[in-house]
C-alpha distance (Angstrom), angle and dihedral (degrees) to the residues before:
residue distance angle dihedral
M1 . . .
N2 3.84 . .
T3 3.80 103.9 .
G4 3.74 94.5 175.6
L5 3.81 89.8 -126.4
L6 3.78 122.3 91.8
G7 3.78 115.8 -127.3
A8 3.87 95.7 16.9
M9 3.79 112.8 150.8
I10 3.77 119.1 -169.8
V11 3.81 121.4 -170.7
T12 3.79 121.1 -156.4
A13 3.78 120.1 -156.1
R14 3.75 118.2 -100.3
G15 3.74 112.0 -86.4
Q16 3.85 92.8 15.0
A17 3.79 98.0 85.3
R18 3.79 135.1 90.3
P19 3.82 116.5 -129.0
D20 3.85 89.5 -90.7
G21 3.92 90.5 56.1
T22 3.78 97.4 -108.0
P23 3.82 117.8 129.3
K24 3.79 117.7 -92.6
D25 3.79 93.3 -139.0
V26 3.78 99.5 59.5
D27 3.84 138.3 56.5
R28 3.83 99.1 -154.5
E29 3.74 137.6 19.7
V30 3.80 126.3 -151.8
V31 3.81 131.1 -173.0
A32 3.74 116.7 -152.6
A33 3.79 115.0 -173.6
F34 3.80 114.3 -170.0
A35 3.75 105.6 -154.9
Q36 3.75 140.8 175.1
V37 3.80 107.3 -147.4
H38 3.80 124.6 -159.6
E39 3.81 109.0 -158.0
E40 3.78 91.0 -166.7
A41 3.85 89.2 62.8
S42 3.84 92.3 60.3
W43 3.76 117.6 109.4
L44 3.84 84.9 -128.7
A45 3.81 93.9 55.0
D46 3.75 94.5 104.0
S47 3.80 92.9 55.9
N48 3.84 96.3 36.2
M49 3.77 100.1 40.2
P50 3.80 119.1 39.4
K51 3.82 114.4 -141.7
S52 3.82 89.8 -112.1
L53 3.79 89.4 62.0
L54 3.77 93.6 46.4
A55 3.82 89.0 51.9
A56 3.79 91.0 50.3
G57 3.80 93.0 82.1
P58 3.81 123.3 -168.3
R59 3.84 121.9 10.7
A60 3.70 119.0 -89.1
D61 3.79 88.8 -127.5
P62 3.85 106.1 123.2
S63 3.79 91.8 -138.4
E64 3.86 88.6 62.7
L65 3.79 98.2 51.1
D66 3.80 92.5 100.5
N67 3.78 92.6 46.4
F68 3.80 109.7 101.0
Y69 3.82 92.2 -161.5
P70 3.84 116.5 94.5
W71 3.79 119.1 -122.2
F72 3.76 93.0 -99.7
V73 3.82 95.6 63.7
H74 3.84 110.7 92.6
F75 3.76 132.4 -168.3
S76 3.82 115.2 -146.3
I77 3.81 146.9 163.2
N78 3.81 109.5 -133.7
G79 3.78 88.4 -17.4
F80 3.81 94.3 -56.5
E81 3.83 125.1 116.2
F82 3.77 135.9 -167.0
G83 3.86 96.3 12.0
A84 3.84 94.1 -53.8
M85 3.85 96.5 132.7
P86 3.79 108.1 112.0
L87 3.78 106.2 -100.4
E88 3.79 90.9 -137.1
Q89 3.83 89.4 70.6
L90 3.80 91.3 61.0
T91 3.84 102.5 37.3
F92 3.78 118.0 125.6
R93 3.78 134.4 178.0
T94 3.81 120.9 -119.5
G95 3.76 107.5 -90.1
E96 3.80 94.1 20.0
R97 3.83 114.2 139.2
V98 3.79 107.6 -129.6
R99 3.78 124.8 -171.4
W100 3.81 114.5 -157.1
Y101 3.78 118.1 -158.7
V102 3.84 103.2 -158.0
M103 3.79 120.3 -165.0
G104 3.78 129.3 -174.1
S105 3.78 97.1 -148.1
T106 3.77 112.8 177.1
N107 3.74 145.3 146.4
D108 3.80 91.5 -148.7
F109 3.78 139.3 46.2
D110 3.79 97.3 -82.3
F111 3.78 123.8 138.8
H112 3.77 117.5 -156.0
T113 3.80 131.3 -148.6
P114 3.83 110.9 -156.3
H115 3.82 110.9 -154.4
W116 3.80 124.4 -170.7
H117 3.83 114.6 -157.7
G118 3.77 119.5 -150.3
N119 3.84 98.9 11.9
T120 3.75 137.7 51.8
V121 3.84 132.0 -128.5
T122 3.79 132.2 -152.0
I123 3.83 117.2 -127.5
H124 3.76 120.9 173.3
H125 3.90 90.2 -11.2
M126 3.87 91.0 -55.2
R127 3.78 123.9 115.6
M128 3.80 113.4 -135.7
D129 3.81 143.9 141.6
V130 3.80 97.7 -144.4
T131 3.81 133.4 40.3
A132 3.81 139.4 162.1
V133 3.77 132.5 -112.8
M134 3.77 124.4 -166.7
P135 3.73 122.9 -142.7
M136 3.87 108.9 -63.7
E137 3.79 91.9 0.8
M138 3.76 122.7 137.1
L139 3.81 130.5 -159.0
T140 3.75 139.7 174.4
A141 3.76 122.4 -127.7
D142 3.79 123.2 -172.4
M143 3.78 120.4 -153.2
V144 3.81 132.5 -176.6
A145 3.76 100.3 -157.0
D146 3.76 102.0 -132.9
N147 3.80 107.1 147.5
P148 3.80 113.9 72.1
G149 3.81 118.5 -141.6
I150 3.73 143.3 74.5
W151 3.75 109.9 -67.7
L152 3.79 140.0 -172.9
F153 3.80 121.6 -114.6
H154 3.80 110.4 -173.4
C155 3.80 147.7 138.1
H156 3.80 110.9 -85.8
V157 3.81 91.5 -148.8
T158 3.80 97.0 110.0
F159 3.77 101.3 -135.6
H160 3.84 91.7 42.3
N161 3.80 89.9 55.6
A162 3.80 91.9 43.6
A163 3.85 88.6 51.0
G164 3.81 91.3 55.7
M165 3.80 107.6 -88.4
A166 3.82 93.5 144.9
V167 3.74 138.2 101.3
R168 3.84 134.4 172.8
Y169 3.76 131.1 -119.3
R170 3.80 129.2 -167.2
V171 3.79 132.7 -145.3
T172 3.81 112.6 -163.4
E173 3.84 127.1 -157.6
């Protein structure tokens, strides 16, 4: 299984797995890690980000003046921002049973609110299109892809979404 996330380990309950370890009750599995990334914390920050840039602080963009995060803090899903995740990674067929493993990975206090446009998921026996994950929380959401189109999957926290925490997924006929 290609989860799109290095180091992901998914355990299926005894008696519920196929011989390859994937769950019997789904056709596809997807890992979605909601992460706040601090570029200045990278071991490559000194070579990638001159000190003058690090000292610059928040963007001069007037729409960002109320944002207390500096410009080098990014919000991503599986490391992708602003819909840049290749659509092929999140393409499903109509009727396909998709299990989403959603993780609120963070190095801060941020909560995330994953929101699926166009389709619904079932979490804890409840059908919904938006949920919440606390820092370092994980949840499982099951979807039967039944509404063809290209849809947005993003964090509903306004400034996370505005900062790029959004990808697209596709349901084909």
